[in-house]
C-alpha distance (Angstrom), angle and dihedral (degrees) to the residues before:
residue distance angle dihedral
X1 . . .
X2 3.79 . .
X3 3.81 90.5 .
X4 3.79 91.0 51.5
X5 3.80 92.8 47.3
X6 3.77 91.0 53.5
X7 3.80 90.1 53.5
X8 3.80 90.7 48.5
X9 3.80 90.6 51.5
X10 3.80 88.9 53.3
X11 3.79 89.0 50.5
X12 3.80 92.0 51.1
X13 3.82 91.2 62.5
X14 3.78 92.6 87.3
X15 3.75 126.2 158.7
X16 3.80 121.3 -118.6
X17 3.79 90.2 -109.7
X18 3.78 91.4 55.6
X19 3.80 92.0 49.0
X20 3.78 91.4 49.7
X21 3.80 88.7 63.6
X22 3.79 93.1 64.8
X23 3.77 103.3 20.9
X24 3.78 126.4 -105.9
X25 3.81 93.4 -110.0
X26 3.81 90.9 51.6
X27 3.78 90.7 48.2
X28 3.78 90.4 53.0
X29 3.80 89.8 52.1
X30 3.80 99.8 -114.2
X31 3.76 144.3 56.0
X32 3.81 94.9 -98.5
X33 3.80 140.0 21.8
X34 3.81 87.5 -110.1
X35 3.79 89.5 57.0
X36 3.77 88.9 52.7
X37 3.79 90.7 50.7
X38 3.79 87.4 58.9
X39 3.78 88.8 55.7
X40 3.76 93.0 78.1
X41 3.82 102.2 -101.4
X42 3.81 88.1 127.8
X43 3.76 136.1 -19.3
X44 3.82 93.7 4.2
X45 3.77 95.7 -125.0
X46 3.74 109.7 -154.0
X47 3.79 91.9 32.8
X48 3.81 94.5 72.8
X49 3.77 93.7 -167.3
X50 3.80 115.7 166.5
X51 3.81 94.9 167.9
X52 3.80 133.3 69.4
X53 3.79 108.3 -83.2
X54 3.78 118.6 -128.6
X55 3.80 127.8 -155.7
X56 3.78 112.2 -48.7
X57 3.80 113.9 -108.3
X58 3.79 99.9 -178.5
X59 3.79 142.3 16.7
X60 3.80 121.3 -163.6
X61 3.80 117.3 -158.9
X62 3.80 116.5 -161.7
X63 3.80 114.3 -155.3
X64 3.82 95.9 -165.6
X65 3.80 95.2 43.4
X66 3.82 92.1 39.8
X67 3.77 93.0 -139.2
X68 3.77 140.5 113.3
X69 3.79 123.7 -141.4
X70 3.79 121.2 -164.9
X71 3.81 125.1 -154.1
X72 3.77 135.1 -168.6
X73 3.80 123.4 -164.1
X74 3.81 91.3 -76.1
X75 3.80 101.3 44.9
X76 3.78 144.5 -81.2
X77 3.78 117.6 -3.2
X78 3.84 107.3 161.8
X79 3.78 139.6 19.6
X80 3.78 133.9 -179.6
X81 3.78 143.0 163.1
X82 3.81 114.8 -104.5
X83 3.77 140.0 -172.9
X84 3.81 115.1 -130.9
X85 3.79 131.7 -175.9
X86 3.78 120.9 -43.3
X87 3.80 124.0 -132.5
X88 3.84 111.8 -54.5
X89 3.83 87.9 14.4
X90 3.80 96.6 60.9
X91 3.78 119.7 166.4
X92 3.81 105.1 -115.6
X93 3.79 118.5 -114.8
X94 3.77 112.4 -130.3
X95 3.78 147.3 83.3
X96 3.82 120.9 -50.8
X97 3.80 140.5 153.9
X98 3.78 135.4 -150.1
X99 3.82 108.5 -86.5
X100 3.80 101.0 172.3
X101 3.80 137.7 9.3
X102 3.80 128.1 -156.5
X103 3.78 130.3 169.0
X104 3.80 90.2 -154.1
X105 3.80 118.9 31.1
X106 3.79 137.6 155.1
X107 3.79 129.7 -151.1
X108 3.78 118.8 -105.4
X109 3.82 90.8 -160.1
X110 3.79 108.2 40.8
X111 3.78 113.7 51.6
X112 3.78 94.9 -67.8
X113 3.81 89.3 -65.8
X114 3.78 116.9 -169.5
X115 3.83 115.3 -106.3
X116 3.83 107.5 -179.1
X117 3.81 119.0 -163.4
X118 3.79 90.6 11.8
X119 3.80 119.2 -170.9
X120 3.79 110.0 -173.9
X121 3.81 121.3 -139.6
X122 3.82 99.4 176.2
X123 3.77 131.0 20.9
X124 3.80 88.6 -129.9
X125 3.78 91.3 65.9
X126 3.82 117.6 -82.7
X127 3.81 109.4 133.7
X128 3.78 148.3 151.6
X129 3.80 111.2 -114.1
X130 3.79 144.6 143.4
X131 3.78 116.4 -83.4
X132 3.78 148.0 130.4
X133 3.81 116.5 -53.3
X134 3.83 112.1 -158.8
X135 3.83 92.0 178.9
X136 3.81 97.8 -96.8
X137 3.83 139.0 57.2
X138 3.79 105.4 -63.8
X139 3.80 110.1 144.2
X140 3.80 130.9 99.9
X141 3.80 91.5 -111.7
X142 3.80 102.5 -57.7
X143 3.79 124.4 109.3
X144 3.79 110.4 -113.5
X145 3.78 119.4 -156.3
X146 3.83 133.8 -177.0
X147 3.78 109.6 -87.2
X148 3.82 94.7 -120.1
X149 3.78 90.7 52.3
X150 3.82 93.5 42.9
X151 3.79 90.0 54.3
X152 3.80 92.0 46.9
X153 3.80 91.9 47.4
X154 3.81 90.5 49.5
X155 3.80 88.8 58.9
X156 3.82 92.1 53.8
X157 3.79 101.0 43.7
X158 3.78 136.6 72.7
X159 3.77 137.9 -176.3
X160 3.78 112.8 -62.0
X161 3.80 97.5 29.3
X162 3.80 108.0 150.9
X163 3.80 116.6 -115.4
X164 3.80 116.5 -168.1
X165 3.80 117.9 -169.7
X166 3.81 112.0 -159.8
X167 3.78 135.2 176.7
X168 3.82 95.0 -128.3
X169 3.78 121.6 22.0
X170 3.81 115.6 -90.6
X171 3.78 126.0 -172.8
X172 3.82 123.1 -146.3
X173 3.79 114.6 -104.6
X174 3.79 130.3 -157.2
X175 3.79 109.6 -103.2
X176 3.79 138.9 -174.2
X177 3.77 129.1 -174.9
X178 3.82 134.8 150.5
X179 3.79 87.5 -122.6
X180 3.78 93.5 67.8
X181 3.79 114.5 100.7
X182 3.78 119.6 -98.9
X183 3.79 121.8 -152.1
X184 3.78 118.9 -108.7
X185 3.83 112.3 -112.0
X186 3.78 115.1 -97.8
X187 3.79 90.2 -122.3
X188 3.80 123.5 62.8
X189 3.75 120.7 -93.2
X190 3.77 136.2 36.4
X191 3.77 129.6 172.9
X192 3.78 122.9 -94.2
X193 3.73 136.8 175.0
X194 3.78 107.4 -90.5
X195 3.75 116.2 -116.8
X196 3.82 94.6 10.2
X197 3.80 105.7 150.0
X198 3.78 99.3 166.9
X199 3.78 137.6 2.1
X200 3.74 141.2 179.1
X201 3.77 106.2 -102.1
X202 3.79 86.6 -137.6
X203 3.83 89.7 63.0
X204 3.78 98.1 46.6
X205 3.78 111.3 110.2
X206 3.82 118.2 -163.6
X207 3.82 90.4 -98.4
X208 3.79 93.6 50.4
X209 3.78 92.0 41.2
X210 3.82 91.9 55.8
X211 3.81 114.9 104.0
X212 3.81 119.9 -99.0
X213 3.78 122.1 -92.3
X214 3.78 112.5 -85.4
X215 3.78 142.3 81.2
X216 3.82 95.8 -51.8
X217 3.77 114.3 131.1
X218 3.76 133.0 -176.6
X219 3.77 118.1 -95.4
X220 3.80 89.5 -118.9
X221 3.85 90.5 54.9
X222 3.80 90.7 49.6
X223 3.80 90.1 46.9
X224 3.81 90.8 50.1
X225 3.80 91.1 49.7
X226 3.79 91.7 47.5
X227 3.80 90.9 47.9
X228 3.80 90.3 51.0
X229 3.80 90.9 48.3
X230 3.80 90.2 48.9
X231 3.81 90.5 50.5
X232 3.79 90.7 49.7
X233 3.80 91.4 47.9
X234 3.79 90.6 49.9
X235 3.81 90.9 49.0
X236 3.80 91.0 49.4
X237 3.79 90.9 48.3
X238 3.81 89.9 51.2
X239 3.80 91.4 48.7
X240 3.80 93.2 48.1
X241 3.80 90.2 46.0
X242 3.81 91.2 51.4
X243 3.81 91.2 47.6
X244 3.79 90.5 47.9
X245 3.78 90.1 50.5
X246 3.84 92.2 53.2
X247 3.80 91.4 42.9
X248 3.78 90.4 50.6
X249 3.80 90.7 55.0
X250 3.81 90.6 49.6
X251 3.81 90.6 44.7
X252 3.80 90.2 53.7
X253 3.80 90.2 54.1
X254 3.81 91.0 45.1
X255 3.78 90.8 49.6
X256 3.80 90.6 53.0
X257 3.82 90.8 50.4
X258 3.82 91.1 49.1
X259 3.79 91.2 48.0
X260 3.80 91.1 50.2
X261 3.82 90.5 50.0
X262 3.80 90.5 46.5
X263 3.81 89.7 50.3
X264 3.81 91.9 50.8
X265 3.80 90.1 47.2
X266 3.81 91.2 50.4
X267 3.80 92.2 50.0
X268 3.83 91.7 47.7
X269 3.78 89.8 49.4
X270 3.77 90.4 51.0
X271 3.82 91.3 49.3
X272 3.80 90.1 49.9
X273 3.79 91.8 50.2
X274 3.80 90.6 50.1
X275 3.81 90.9 47.7
X276 3.82 89.4 51.5
X277 3.79 89.9 53.0
X278 3.83 92.3 48.5
X279 3.78 91.7 48.1
X280 3.77 91.3 50.3
X281 3.84 91.5 50.5
X282 3.80 94.6 46.7
X283 3.80 96.1 67.0
X284 3.82 92.6 94.9
X285 3.80 97.1 35.9
X286 3.75 97.5 80.2
X287 3.77 138.1 -86.0
X288 3.81 95.8 -78.5
X289 3.81 93.7 51.1
X290 3.79 91.3 46.3
X291 3.81 90.7 51.2
X292 3.81 92.4 50.1
X293 3.81 90.4 48.8
X294 3.78 91.0 49.8
X295 3.80 91.2 50.3
X296 3.82 90.3 50.1
X297 3.80 89.5 50.2
X298 3.78 91.5 49.8
X299 3.81 91.2 50.7
X300 3.80 91.4 46.7
X301 3.81 90.2 49.7
X302 3.79 90.9 50.9
X303 3.82 91.0 48.4
X304 3.80 90.0 48.5
X305 3.80 92.2 49.1
X306 3.80 90.4 50.1
X307 3.83 92.0 47.6
X308 3.78 90.7 49.0
X309 3.79 92.2 48.8
X310 3.83 89.8 47.6
X311 3.79 90.9 50.3
X312 3.78 91.1 51.7
X313 3.81 91.2 48.6
X314 3.81 92.3 48.7
X315 3.79 92.4 47.1
X316 3.79 91.7 47.7
X317 3.80 89.7 52.3
X318 3.78 101.5 35.9
X319 3.80 106.6 31.8
X320 3.85 93.3 71.6
X321 3.80 87.9 58.4
X322 3.79 90.3 53.3
X323 3.79 91.8 45.9
X324 3.81 90.7 48.0
X325 3.80 90.8 53.0
X326 3.80 90.8 51.0
X327 3.79 90.6 47.5
X328 3.79 92.8 48.8
X329 3.79 91.1 48.1
X330 3.78 89.1 56.1
X331 3.80 90.4 45.6
X332 3.80 89.4 49.7
X333 3.79 90.2 54.5
X334 3.80 91.6 47.8
X335 3.81 92.3 45.1
X336 3.80 90.7 49.6
X337 3.80 90.7 50.8
X338 3.81 90.7 46.9
X339 3.80 90.8 48.5
X340 3.81 91.7 49.5
X341 3.80 90.3 49.4
X342 3.81 90.8 48.3
X343 3.80 90.7 49.3
X344 3.81 90.3 51.4
X345 3.79 90.6 49.2
X346 3.80 90.5 48.5
X347 3.80 91.5 50.4
X348 3.79 91.5 49.2
X349 3.81 91.1 47.0
X350 3.81 89.9 49.0
X351 3.79 89.4 50.9
X352 3.80 90.1 51.3
X353 3.80 89.1 49.5
X354 3.81 92.9 51.9
X355 3.81 117.5 112.0
X356 3.79 116.9 -73.9
X357 3.77 130.4 -145.0
X358 3.80 119.8 -143.8
X359 3.80 121.9 -164.4
X360 3.79 125.8 -170.9
X361 3.80 117.5 -168.6
X362 3.78 123.1 -163.9
X363 3.81 88.5 -164.5
X364 3.82 92.6 62.3
X365 3.83 99.3 22.5
X366 3.79 88.4 -133.0
X367 3.79 139.8 121.9
X368 3.80 121.0 -138.5
X369 3.80 128.5 -168.3
X370 3.80 125.3 -163.3
X371 3.78 129.2 -176.8
X372 3.79 124.4 -174.6
X373 3.81 85.7 -1.8
X374 3.81 92.9 -60.9
X375 3.79 125.3 109.6
X376 3.81 113.3 -111.5
X377 3.81 102.8 166.2
X378 3.77 141.3 19.0
X379 3.79 126.7 175.5
X380 3.78 142.8 152.5
X381 3.78 120.8 -93.3
X382 3.77 131.1 -165.7
X383 3.80 118.5 -125.5
X384 3.78 118.7 -168.7
X385 3.80 114.1 -126.1
X386 3.84 91.3 5.6
X387 3.81 94.0 -169.6
X388 3.79 91.8 62.8
X389 3.84 115.7 84.2
X390 3.81 119.4 -107.2
X391 3.77 98.2 -165.4
X392 3.79 125.3 -134.3
X393 3.82 121.3 -76.8
X394 3.79 137.1 167.2
X395 3.81 116.1 -152.4
X396 3.82 115.0 -167.5
X397 3.81 128.1 -166.2
X398 3.80 105.1 -139.2
X399 3.81 105.9 177.2
X400 3.79 145.3 -18.1
X401 3.78 120.5 -87.0
X402 3.80 134.6 -175.0
X403 3.79 93.7 32.2
X404 3.82 93.2 -50.1
X405 3.80 91.4 -51.5
X406 3.80 92.7 113.0
X407 3.79 142.2 15.7
X408 3.79 135.1 -121.9
X409 3.81 110.4 -126.8
X410 3.79 138.4 -165.9
X411 3.79 130.0 -168.5
X412 3.79 134.2 -148.5
X413 3.79 119.6 -167.8
X414 3.75 121.4 -153.7
X415 3.81 89.8 -131.0
X416 3.82 133.9 23.5
X417 3.77 121.6 -101.4
X418 3.79 116.3 -78.4
X419 3.79 84.5 -112.8
X420 3.81 87.9 64.6
X421 3.82 104.5 49.1
X422 3.77 121.8 -158.0
X423 3.82 114.4 -96.8
X424 3.77 115.4 -92.0
X425 3.78 117.2 -105.0
X426 3.75 115.0 -92.2
X427 3.75 141.5 145.5
X428 3.74 119.9 -27.2
X429 3.79 109.1 -80.8
X430 3.82 95.7 19.1
X431 3.79 91.6 122.9
X432 3.80 95.8 41.2
X433 3.79 94.1 109.3
X434 3.81 98.9 33.5
X435 3.82 108.0 128.8
X436 3.78 119.8 -119.7
X437 3.78 114.8 -88.6
X438 3.80 119.7 -129.7
X439 3.79 118.5 -104.2
X440 3.78 119.1 -90.4
X441 3.81 97.5 -101.2
X442 3.80 95.8 172.4
X443 3.79 91.8 51.9
X444 3.80 90.9 47.5
X445 3.80 91.6 53.1
X446 3.79 92.4 47.5
X447 3.80 91.1 49.8
X448 3.81 93.1 53.0
X449 3.80 91.2 44.3
X450 3.81 89.7 62.4
X451 3.79 98.5 50.9
X452 3.80 126.1 92.6
X453 3.81 118.4 -169.2
X454 3.82 123.8 -169.1
X455 3.79 111.3 -105.2
X456 3.80 91.7 -125.2
X457 3.80 89.5 60.3
X458 3.81 91.6 46.7
X459 3.79 90.5 51.8
X460 3.79 91.7 48.6
X461 3.79 92.5 49.0
X462 3.82 92.1 46.1
X463 3.80 88.7 58.8
X464 3.80 89.3 59.3
X465 3.82 101.2 32.9
X466 3.79 118.4 119.0
X467 3.82 141.5 115.7
X468 3.79 108.0 -32.4
X469 3.80 93.8 35.0
X470 3.79 112.4 132.5
X471 3.78 134.1 -166.9
X472 3.80 119.1 -159.1
X473 3.79 121.8 -168.9
X474 3.79 120.7 -173.3
X475 3.76 145.2 155.7
X476 3.80 86.6 -133.4
X477 3.80 127.5 88.0
X478 3.78 120.2 -126.5
X479 3.77 113.2 -72.8
X480 3.78 118.2 -110.7
X481 3.81 84.6 -116.0
X482 3.81 88.7 72.7
X483 3.78 105.1 97.7
X484 3.76 142.0 112.1
X485 3.79 115.9 -10.6
X486 3.81 93.5 9.8
X487 3.75 135.3 109.5
X488 3.80 116.2 -136.0
X489 3.78 114.7 -55.4
X490 3.80 115.9 -162.1
X491 3.80 121.7 -178.4
X492 3.79 125.0 -165.9
X493 3.80 107.8 -118.1
X494 3.82 92.3 -158.2
X495 3.82 92.7 58.8
X496 3.84 128.5 75.8
X497 3.81 112.7 -90.3
X498 3.79 101.8 -177.6
X499 3.80 94.7 130.7
X500 3.79 89.9 54.3
X501 3.79 100.2 38.8
X502 3.80 93.5 56.8
X503 3.79 90.8 58.1
X504 3.76 119.8 89.8
X505 3.76 124.6 168.9
X506 3.78 108.9 -114.3
X507 3.84 118.7 -173.1
X508 3.77 111.9 -129.6
X509 3.80 95.4 18.7
X510 3.78 92.5 113.6
X511 3.80 92.1 49.4
X512 3.82 91.4 50.3
X513 3.79 90.5 53.4
X514 3.80 95.2 53.2
X515 3.77 96.1 101.9
X516 3.80 123.6 137.2
X517 3.79 108.4 -67.0
X518 3.79 120.8 -146.5
X519 3.78 116.1 -108.1
X520 3.77 118.9 -102.0
X521 3.79 93.9 -111.7
X522 3.80 113.9 121.8
X523 3.78 112.6 25.5
X524 3.79 129.2 -26.2
X525 3.80 86.1 -155.9
X526 3.80 99.0 56.1
X527 3.78 135.0 89.8
X528 3.81 100.3 -120.8
X529 3.79 95.4 130.0
X530 3.80 144.0 -22.0
X531 3.78 90.9 -77.1
X532 3.79 90.4 63.1
X533 3.79 100.0 57.9
X534 3.78 92.7 119.7
X535 3.77 102.9 -167.2
X536 3.77 143.3 60.7
């Protein structure tokens, strides 16, 4: 990132003549200097944050207001003007999430155009990224942001952050409803209504919504237990490894002592064998010679006996140290394997405890659950009066409450309440400064009141529910963009989708576009070659 930033700084040193080609306001990423101030260069006007910001959980892009507002679990943290898709290339309204993040990225569709601080929303090419803002929709479907704001946003976001693209700006509103999922207790058990096989989520009180008695535990409790077991296994492996290391040092010393004793024993045995040979050859050499030979043999035998006894003593003392080292080496191997297995189990348990996304579609009358961007559950749901629209709502669990027995939720509606009509069409930019409307709380309650989820699905979701869990309800089916390695993507069928419809996945397109790119020198905002078309 540092390398990229340095190149951007070089690019920012533009002459007045260069800036006149694109307009100073466009270069700054908004119509006015005040609009640029809102982009996050300094102070973040419009965000009004006097507290440390945490990781962003949601970004709301308003097509009419041409702005993006970013929220963490406590409220608004950033705001900036944007430039969305122009006519026939309209940015699609709907529900998305960040699928990929790159500091330095190039378009596969538009002449390898530079897309700094890219955060992908669809694999076919819709993304948030830094680019030129002329003060009106001008992109090919992407959401351009001022470079200072795009860099700042990149620091606050992570994969999976929800991005909601609306026609008129909507702000998240605090929301409570018995339908919203409650986390399973960390300990086993919990009362439930006996024999309940299905229930309207609108009728489920906290007591009824609790999981049935039994050994079921929340995914976060299992993950915590697995993490503790993995830590214990790692500690044991470290202890066994340290013991094996000390034992190996002692075994090396013991082995040397045994080898010395074995060497002395071998030399004594050789001396005894030689003395036997001399004694055998001295029989005909006279009585004196025979006596000397016998004395030498006796001395050699005594030396051999002493060497043999010493070898036995050394082995009795030192061999256990060698055996212990071998045993601890084997235990170290087994402990390492056990630790690795425990770490894998902990990682898998942590994955299963990661936030889940739930989507309910009136169009298909089905409920879908995804975790870590992979589908884990799909089931039918019953929707009262299925021919009557539900609307589109995103409910987000922001934090635990009541000692982790419940969750604090917010809701964003795709459209304002009927009591707050959308602004009438006017000149371009008329709605630029219109404040965000509150979410349609009454519509959200009515939508949840009409949905019935099978109890088995509720129990399964309660095992995984926690901060970061989201529930999306819509009249729409899942977009065709929803596939492998995506969260749910929902597109509003009554809104223009030009920027999405023009995109088709084409195998090999990326490879064909991997030609030599120009260096960043000069200006990243100019038109000095195909590599410098800095928009999408």
